[in-house]
Structures are given as structure tokens and as C-alpha cells.
N, C-alpha and C positions, 0 to 999 in steps of 0.2 A: 368784247366786251358786251358786244348785243346778244351773244349766246348766254353770257351768264345771265344777261337780265329777264330772256325767256326762261331761264331756267327756274330763276327766282318766282316769276310769275307763276309757273306752273306748279310750284313748291306751296306757294300761298293757297292757290287755288284748291289742291288737295286738300291742305289743312283747313281750309273753310269747311270743305265738304265733310269732313271727319267731324270737324265740332258740331256741325248741324245733326249728323249721324248719331254722335253720341248725345246730343241734348235731347232728340227723339226718343232715344232709347231709354233715358233715366224717365222720361215723362210718361212713357206706355210701357216701361217694363212690367210683365206680369209677376214679377219676384220682389215686391216693395221691402219684404222683410230682409232681404239681403243688404240693405243698406242701413238696416237697424243695430250691426254689428258695433260701429266705431262709436265713440261719444257723440253725440251730436252738438255741433256749434253754429249757433245762429243769432240772431238780434234778440229772440225771445228765451235766449238759453237761461237769463236770470229772473223771468217770470215765473212763479210758482204757482201750481194749482191743486186744488183738493182731490185725491186720487177716488175715494167714493164718491163724490160728486161728478167727476169725468167720468166713472163706470157709469152711473145711472144714465148719464144722458147718451150712453154708448150702448145701452141695454146689456151691461155685463156685469154678473152678481160677485157681491164683495164678500168675504167672511173675515171678520176681524179677531185674531188671536192674541188678546193683549197680554197674556202670561207669557207668551212667547216671543212679543213685540213682532209680530208677522201679520202682513195683509195678503189674504189670498183673493185674486180675481179668476173667475171663471166664465165661460162661455161656450157652450155646448161640451165638446171632450177636450178643451184645451184650459191650462191652468197657469196663470203667473204667479209665483210666489216671492213677496217682497219684504224684506228685513229691514227694520227700522234702524236707519243709520248706516247702512250698507250703501255700496258704491256700483251694486250689480244687481240684478232680478233674475231669478231663474223662470224660463216659459217652458212647460213642457219638457223640463230636465235640461234645457240648455242656455246657458250664461248669456246675459245682456249687461255691457257695460254701460253704467251711468256716468253724466259729467258731472252731477253733483248728487251728494247723499240723500236718500229719503228721510224726511222729519217728522216727527210727530209731537206738534205742538197746538194748544189753543183748541183743544178736542177735534184737531183735522191732521189726517196723515197727507203731507204734501210732497209733490216732487216737480222739478222744473218741467215746464209746459214742453221745452225739445226733448227730455226723456220720456215723457208723457206722449208725444206723438212716436217715438220709435218703439215704446212698449205696446202700445195700443194696436199700432200697425204689424207689430210681430203676432199679437195674440190674436188679432182678427183675421190675419192673413190677407190684408189689403191696405193701401196707403189710407192713413187717417191723419188729416191735416189739422196744424194747430186752428184755423178757423172753425174746423168741425167740434174740436175739443172746447173752443171757449163758446161757441154758440150753444152747445149742451149745458155748459156752466149757468149760462145766463136763464136758460129755461128749468133749472133746476134749483128749488128752494134751499138756501144755503143755511141747514139748521144751528149752526154755530155762530150764525149772527143773531139770533134770536134773543130778544131781551129778557125773556121770561127763565125762569129755572130751569135746568134739564139734568135728566138723569144721565150721570158721566159713567156708571158703573154699579154693578150688583156682585156681592163677594156673599161667601159664605162660611161659616165655621162650626164643624159639625161637634157635639158636646153628647156624652151618653143619654141625658135626658131630654134633650131637644137640640134643633137646628137654629142657629141664627143667622139672619139674613141681615145685611147692611146695604140700603140702597143710598149710594152717595148722590147728592146733589150740587149743581154748578154754585149754587148760593142759596140761601135760607127764606128770601123773599119771594113774593110774587108765584107761589107755589098753590094756593087755594086749598080747599078740602080734600084731603086724600080719603076714599072711599075704599072699604074693605068690604068683600063679600065671599061667602061659599057658592062656587059655581054650581047650580043645580044638576044633579044627574052626573056629576064627575068629581074625583077625587082632587079639587084643585081648589086653590085661593087666588082670587083676582084683586089686586091693589092698582085703583086707577087714580090717576093723576091728571084730573081734567083742564088743568092751566099749566102744564109741565110738558116741556119737550125732550127729546132723544139726541144724545149725542150721535157716537160713530154706531152704526147698525152693527149687530154681533149675532153671531148664532145661539141658540139654545145652549145655557149651561146645564151639562149632565152633571148631577151632584150624585145622586146613587147612595145615599147613605140611609139609614134606618128610616127616616122620617118624609125625607123629600128626594123625589125622581128627578126633578128637571125644574128650570128657572127659564122663562121666556120674557123677552123685552120687546116690546114693539109700539106703534103710533097708535092712536085712535082719534081719529080726527084731529080737533086742535089740541088734543092732549095726549098722554101715554100711559100705558098700563105694562105692569108686571105680574105676569101669570105663574102661581107656584103649584107644580105638580107634586101630588104627595103619594106616599107609599101606602098610606093609612086613609080609609074611607073618613073615618070620623077622628077629628081635630081641631085643636084650639090654637089660639095664637094670642100672643101679648104684642102691642105695639108702643111706641115712644118716638119722640123726634127730638134730634140734638142739633147742636150748632158746632163748629170749628172742629172738624168740618161740617158743613150742612149734610144731615143725612137722617133715613128715616129706619129703624131697627125694628124687625120683626121676628120673634122668638115663635118656632112652631113645633108643636108636641102633642102626643095623642090625646083626644078629649077624656076630661074626666065625666064620670057619670052625671046626667042631668044638666050639663052646658051646652049639647049640641045645638038645642031647638033655639039658643040664643045666638049660635054663630051662624044659623041659616039665613038670619035677617042682615040686612047690611048695616056695617058700622061705617061711623065718620071719623076722621081724625082731623080736627081744626087746625092746619098748618098756617101759622103767621109768624112772621120775623120776632115780635116782641115775645112770644111765648115758648121759644126754642130753650131747651135745658142746656146746662154746661158739660154735664157727664151722664154718661151710659151707666144705667144700674149693675150695680156688683150682680155678677153671677152668682148662684147659691153653689159654691166650691166646695162647700163641705163634705158634698159627695164627691167629690173630684180633688183629692189631696195630691201634693206633690209626689209623683212615684216615678216617673218616666223621664229620662233624657236621651237623646238622638245625637251621637256623635259622627261626624263626618269627616273621613280622612280625604283631603282635598287631593283631585287626578286619580289616576288608576289605569292599568291597562295600557291601552292607545296613547292614551293622555299623560305625559309623564311630568308636566308641569314646568316647572323652572329647572335648570341644571346648574349644578356648579362647576368650577374650572377644575375641580379634582375627580369629576365624572358622578359624585352624588345626586341623585334625583328627587325633586321633592315628594313624588308621589310614593316613595319608600319611607322617607323620613316622617311623611304625616301619617301614614298607617302603623307605624311603630309605636309613635305616641299614642295613638287612639286606642290602639290594644293594650297599652299600659294604663291608661286613663280608664277603660273600660274594667280592667281588674281591680282597681282601686275604688270605682264607684260601686260595683256589685259587691265588694266586700263590705261597703258602709250600707248597704241593703237598697240600694238605687237600682231600680230595673233598666238596664241599657240596651240600647239598638243601636247597630252600626249602619251607616249606608253601603258600606263594604267591608268585609272581613278578609279580601285578599288581593291580589293585583289584577282587579278586573275594572273594567270600565263601568261607569254607571253616569248617565246624563244628569244634568243639572236638575232638569224636569224628574226625572227619576228619584233624586235624593229627595227633594219637596214631597213626591208621593209618601216616599217610605216615612217620612217625619211627620206628616198629616195624618196617618193612620197607625201610628206605633203602640197609642194607648188604648188598647181595645177597640182599634177603628177608628179611633177621635186622635186631635192632635195630641203629641207629647207634650209635657211640661216646659221642656228646653231644649235648645238645637245649637250645638257647638260645631264650629267648621273649623277645621284645623289646617293651615298652610305654612309654607315658607316664601318669602319675598323675595324679590330680584332686582336689581338696578343696575344700570349701564356704568356706572361707576364702582368700582369694586372697593370703595373706601367707605359706603354706605353702609349701616347697619343698624341693629336694633331690634325691638320688637314693639308690637301695636295691636291693639283690638278695635274691630271696627263694628259698628251698627248700621242698618241699613237705612239710607236716606239719599236726596239726591248728593252727588259730590259737591263739597264746598272747598275743595282745593286741588291744584294740578297734581300733587302726590298723592291723594286719595283717590282721583279720578282715574290715574294712570294704574294703580293697584287694581282698583274695580276691574279697567280694559282687561290686563293680565291674567285675572281670576276667571273673566266672564268669555275669554277667548275658546274656551272648550267648546262654545256653540259652533263652533266650524265644524267640531268632528261629530255634531249628534246630526248624522243623516238619519239611520234607523236603528241605529244601537241603543240601549237603556229602555228602560222601562217607558211606555206611555199611558198617559191617565188624563182624560178630557176633564176630571173634575178639578184641575189646578188650574184650569181657564178661569174659575171663578175668582180666585184669586190675583186681583189686578195689579199688574206691575207698580204702577205709580202711586196705588192707594192704599196697597196693604200694611205698610209700615206704620201708618197712623193708627192703627188698632194696638199695637203692641209697642211703640215706639218709647214711651216712658220706662216699663219693663227691660226693654234690650239695651236702652243707654243705662240703667243702672247696671245690668249685668255685664256691659262693657268695661265700665269704671272699675267694678268689682275686680273682674277677671286682669285689667291692666295693674291694678294695685297688687294682687298678688304674685303675679310676673316679677314686678318691681322688687318684691320682698325677697325674691330665690335666684333672679338671674342677675348675672353682674354685667350685663351687656346695656345698651342704651335703650332710656325709656323713651321712645317715640309718641307718647301720650295715645289718647283716644281719639279717632277718626269717624268721621261719616262717609259712606260711599254707596252707590247703588250695585249691591250684588245680584245677580240673579238667585243664587240659591239661598240667600237670606228673604230676597222678596217674596219667595214663593210658600214660607211656612208659617202656619197660622199659631205662632207661640213666640214667646222671646226669644232672640237668636241673638249670636255673636259670631263673627269671624276673628280668628286669630292669627297673626303673622308673627310666628315664633323666631325668628331669624331671618337672616339675609343670605340665601344659598349662595350667592354671586359675592359674597365676601370671603376670603379665603380662610380668614381666623374663623368665622364663625360657621363655614362650612364644616371647618375640623372638629369645631363642637357638636354641630349635628350628627357627626358621624357617632359620637361616643353615648353609651348606654347612659352615664352618668347625667349628660345634659338632657336628654329625652326622658330620663325619669323625674330631672326636675320641672321640666315643661309640664308631665303628667301630674306632679304633684301641685304645681299651681293652679292648675285648671280644676281639678278635684277640690282644692280649697275654695275656688271661686264658685263653684256649684254648690258646695256644702253652706258658704254664707247666703248666696241666693236663696237657696231652698230654706233655711231657719227664716229670713227676712220673710219670706213668701208666707210661710206656714204661719208665723206670728202674725202678720198683717190680718190673716184669715181665722186666728182664733184657735189653729190648731195647735199649736205648741202650749205646754205645760209653763206657765207664766213663772210660776215658783221656782222652776229647775232653770230656768233662762238666766244668763248671766246679767 
């Protein structure tokens, strides 16, 4: 018994020594990043911090890519890539698992404090404590808490005769006078907001069209400014302010003779809440009639899309319908551009680039994305049309998640285009939502006339491929490939021809209403 007691005492002494050794190693380990692999679990796991603010406190540079829903953090030769909504980050090519998803809301990209300590420890190659991050946050001004109006984003739309800039503001009040002036000695326009803040910092927006080279947004003392670098030395501009949503619209075009001297002087645009207009002015579209449609066959190449129980692939169905629709529209005199014409992979960003340049370098008149749906229940079936917005029900949200999943395949494949970054994910649909909504209802009506499957109605969801296009757009789910009966239909040429016929009728109806609205149709010959 005595020997057993002695042995136990020795075991406990060795265990205590081992515990002290391990604790010492954890504290003074020269490899803190090794402990950032597992999701952190601590008392502060639920506390969230603004990543851009935390980065500023640690002298880390941030680059916000709104069109991609991505935030980049860089320090020297190291880079962290954070995708909104994801539960992982990529640091120098290596994945770091996060305890909770990264969230973008209220003008801030946030992460749990526990995840932030692991992220910055790996990025900086040293232990970064929660206290260090919190201290940096206290010392950093919180722009999103500013009660003033803020610049929330800048986007552009290229037209043959001018380029339109839309500067979105958080609210119409407390903006102050907006000053516009030609920068002496430079082909540039400065738009000064003396009483307006800036939301998320962003890299310059590369436009690269006929009139504008680049757009830069920055802080100026207590205010903010937007610098428009032009491709022409002599230019003129027209400005107006609008509400719902609050925004400043600037149209930039080459200067007419005799107006340049007036533009060299500063111009003031008083912005007061009571003076905000309801609608943007109609663009003189008489020079830009409806001529061009972009058809987007969903998925392709390594992205098979959804699959049926009988082996049918979504990518094959969508391409077949798209080719049939193209033939029909061209026979009717409409110019058609396909985002893909064979079984090739095109990124969602690449598809938006094609659409935004399809009409002689400017956006097309219409964008139709063709898909088939899928559901875990094989009994679910029918057709539906979507236009871009925040998802309003679980079914729409699930469909959007399904079609957006292709971003996981978009590492280096597909066209890259920096100008797409000017079209903000969460603001783009406001420009074309009325026409897109009308197009969706027209499409659903035409599908209902010819298809004898269930009419699931028009829905709204946030599709990446629709969010990036600067034109009225619709995403059509012609059937459920997960439903055996509908999969059998989708295999037949007859059903695919009916789908193409429906979509052609929808385009024709939308085109006629569009041209009648612009006075381009001979009213005497109209029904």
C-alpha cells in the first residue's frame, strides 16, 4: 500500500511538471499562428468587431470589393481574403476556419472578436490579443456611427453619349452644399461633400469607358470627396439630387464649344432635404433604341449546375434553350449576345462584364439568365421568374444560394474585370428594379400560357449574376430537374422549344412597351 502511494505521488509530481511545461510553451511559443487553425472558443466569441477599424488599429491595409462581396487585408507581403457570409478566410493561400460567418451590415464588415484575434495573429505572424484589438478600436474613429449623411457607394453606367455616376448617400438630410469643380491642370472633376462622411473605404473604381478613366472616393478633413478622372481634357457635366434612395447623379460627357470656361469655375449644388427630387430625369434614349439582348445559359464547363436523378445536367438544358431563343430573337431582328455558346465555364463576374459591354461597349437593353431549379423533395416542381432584390422568403433565398454557389469555383477561371466593382452588390437593383419587376411578371405570364406545369409565381432574391448587370434583368427557372417528371420533359426538344417560345414572347412584349414609352413605336400601327 505504501509503494502504491509513493508511485501515485511521483505520477502527480510529473503531471504537474508537464502541465507547467506545456503552459510555458503556450505562452512563449514562437509559432502563434499554429494555434489559429481551429475555431476559437472563448468568453468573447460572441463579441463582434468591425474588421476595417481593427485593421486600421493594427496598421493593416483594407481593400473592399463590393461587387465580389470580399474584403482584402494586406500587410507587407501577406494578404487575407475574407468572403462575406463565409465561415473561413484565406490567408496567403491557406484556409483559416472561423467560428462564425463574416457579416456585412450597417456599413460595416464584422467578425467575432475571437476570430479576429486568430486572423490577425496569422496575418501578422505574431500573437494579437483581444485587448490589443479592442484598444485599437477605441482609438479609431467609428465612421458608421457618424450622424451625418455618408457616401455609401459610387456606381456608373456607360451610355454611348455620356457616362452616368450615381453617388449613393445614407440619407438626404445633413449633406450640406455639394461643390463641383474642374481640377486645374488635370483631366478631372472634383465633387466635394464638406459635411458628408464616408462609409467603407474602397479602392479606386476603374471605369475605362470612352469618357471616364477612374473614380476615387476619399475623406477630406471633416468631409468627403469624389474625384472623377476623365479620358477627355474638355468635358461638361450635369448634376441633380434625388431621394429614395438619397443620391447625387452626375452625367459626364465631352464639352460642347463655348461651355468650357464656365466649367472651370466652381459650381455649387445646394443639397437640402426639402429640395430632393422624386425621380431621375429620363435619359434621352431616342438615340439608344432597344436593339440588344444578352442571354445567359446558366452554369457550364466544370460547373454542372443541378443534376437530375436520370443523369440530366442543368448546364446542358440551359445551353440548349439559350441557343433556341437566340435563333428566334435574331429572326425577329434583335441582336443577341450569349455569355457562353458551348460547354465552357464563365464566372458570374465574367457574365456581367459581357452584358455590360454588349451594346457597342455599353450595357445591353435586357439580360435573361436561364436555369433549372432543384429541391430535396422530388415532388416539388414548376417554373418561376426572379428579379434581383433581397431574398424575401426561404424558398427564394435557397434558390439564390444554389445559383450563387458557383462562386466557390471562381478562383482564376473566367474573365476578370475591375470595372464591375463599380456596380455595388446591394445598391444596383435600385436603378432598374421597376423594369426588372415588369420583365419578370411578363416572363411568368408567358410561361404560364404555354407550359402545363405549376406556376410558382414571381419572386425576388439576391442573385450575383443579376446584381452586376446595368440593365433590366430576369432569372428564369424553367423547371425542377430534381423532379423525375419535369426532368423527362426537360430532355425533350418540344419542351425546350416551348421555353424558348415563351422567353421570345416575353422579350417582344417588353420591347414593345419599352419603345412605346419612348415614343419609338408608330402609334397608328400599335394595337
